[in-house]
C-alpha positions, 0 to 999 in steps of 0.5 A: 315688086322691086323692094327697097334697100336701106343701106347698112349705116343708114339702118343703124341710124334708123334703129338708134333714132327709133330706140332713142324716141322710145326712150323719150329722147329727141333724135337730132336730124340736122335740119330741124330744132331738137324740140321737133324731132321727136314729134317728126320722127315718130313717123318711124313707128310705122316701120315694122308694119310696112316691113311686114307688108312689103318684105314679109314671106307671110303677106305674100302667102296671105294675099295668094291664099285670099285669092285662091279662096275667092276663086273657090267661092266664085266657082261655088257660086257660079255653079249654083246660080247656073248663069253669069248675066248680071253677076258682079264682084266689087273690089278695092285697089290699094292694097288689095290688088296694087301695092302701094308701099313704096309711096308710104316708105318714101313719106315715112323716111321724110318723116311725114304722116302718109295718113294725111293722104297729102302725098297720094295724089302725086302717086295716083297721077305718077306712081308704079304700084305692083300688083298684089300676088294672086289678084290679076290671076283672079280677076282674069279667071272672073272675067273669063268666067263672064262675071262683071267686076267693078273697082270701087276705091277711095282714089281721088276722083280728080285722078281718075283716067290716071286710076283707070290707065294704071289698072289697065297698064297692070292688065287688070280686066274690065278697068274703065271709066265706066267700072272705076268708082272713085271717091268724091264729096258725098259719094261714100262706098255705100252709095257707089255699091248702091249704084252697082246693085241697080243693075247687078247682084254683088256675089262677092266683095273684096278688099283691105278694109272692113268698109269696103265690104259693108255699111256696117263697118263705118263705126268705132273700132269696138263697133266694127269688131262686134259687127265682124262676129254678127257676120262671121258667116260672110268671111271667106264666102261673100266677103274676102279680106285681105292683110294690111298693116299700113294703116287703119283706124285700129293704128289710133287704139290702146294696146293691153298689156298683161299686168303681172310683174315682168320677170327676166330669166337668168 
């Protein structure tokens, strides 16, 4: 994708603002009262995660690795089944197949919390996400083997025609009104996956959130960690997880620190 660059002066301004926030000071924006600035500019706490997600070579490598593992596992599953009839892959879309970080960076720079999801509708209709490395090649391969592909995403159901168009324009196979299953009130992913299972055997699930994989991951972070341990054998075989450092309920957790006094080497 086209990477978003920040002029040197703006980078310096952002860095100064971030340091001031960490020190408990307000950062003058010129358009808001000083007492509001600290609250507004805490969105810049997302910056490091966004840089990692958008700019890091490590993310690029991990994404490619995930889809390479997915292809290896798919070959193994197909060899054991002997037929592709009614076999299906279920995949998430955002941060799994498509990269939405330009939207997230834009919102952060406007001191807007993108996890309120109130800017996503516009992006779904008019945004131009890029493909996650490895995604198209893997799904094209699965399609060539005769495997059914379903796109189960929490994008807004009201924007379904736009999402279908986006996936088709990106060249993702089998993307249609029938195979793209989006969020609507009272329609969680567990329910949509269950509907697919009525006529298909799901042999692989792919996502950047554990809830993309199974209903066991819909509890608290602690409950999710326990469920990961209980289902450890499914990761890298039945379940393929993509990294996402930009949003998730883990952002609300408390960090644990070493309790020893800090000693600075001279």
